[in-house]
C-alpha angles and dihedrals in degrees: 000000000000123000095258094052089045090051090053091049091049092049091051089050091051091047090053089048093051092048096044092099096046096102095048102141092225089062108033106012110201100346118140123225088252091056091047091050090053092050092049091048092050091046093049100039102029127229113348137182114254090247093051091047091051091048094049092049094044095238136116124270093246089053094052091044090055093049092047091049090059092045092050091049089054092048093245097114136022138207120229135183114256105246090211100044117023091197091067127075123215121211118212135176113256122225091258090051090050090053091050093049090050091052090051092047091050091051090051091048091051093050091050092045090054091053093047090048089056095062126080124256096257092052090047092053091050090047092052092051092049094046092048089055091047093047090050091052091047090050090052092050091047091050091050092049091049091051091049091048091050091047091052091051094047 
């Protein structure tokens, strides 16, 4: 395996580690991973139409509708009328959903902090340099995707 493929595998391993506590009953109760994904998407991207949400998550509209129904029932998400097109419904994260997402994020942060604290200073400095490079590349890709999305709308 080359270094780049190995780096991707290691990042996936770290992501799994940071998310390992996500479904702790004390934090999320009986939420499914799909419900958690929807809440995080709504928290990170703001209110979205059901169709846009389904598209961004790579699922069908009936799937996202079912997940949103359960989140609305639990008071974690809410449906709103689209002020521009009254035929469309917008899904937004509710205050209780926001609180839950923040608890999950804090748990992830604490798990990662514990792992970083367990490595020596030299390894930490190397990690920071590598992550800065990776974050810069991710920012460039995000900026390019945003430009492409804006160009397609214009």
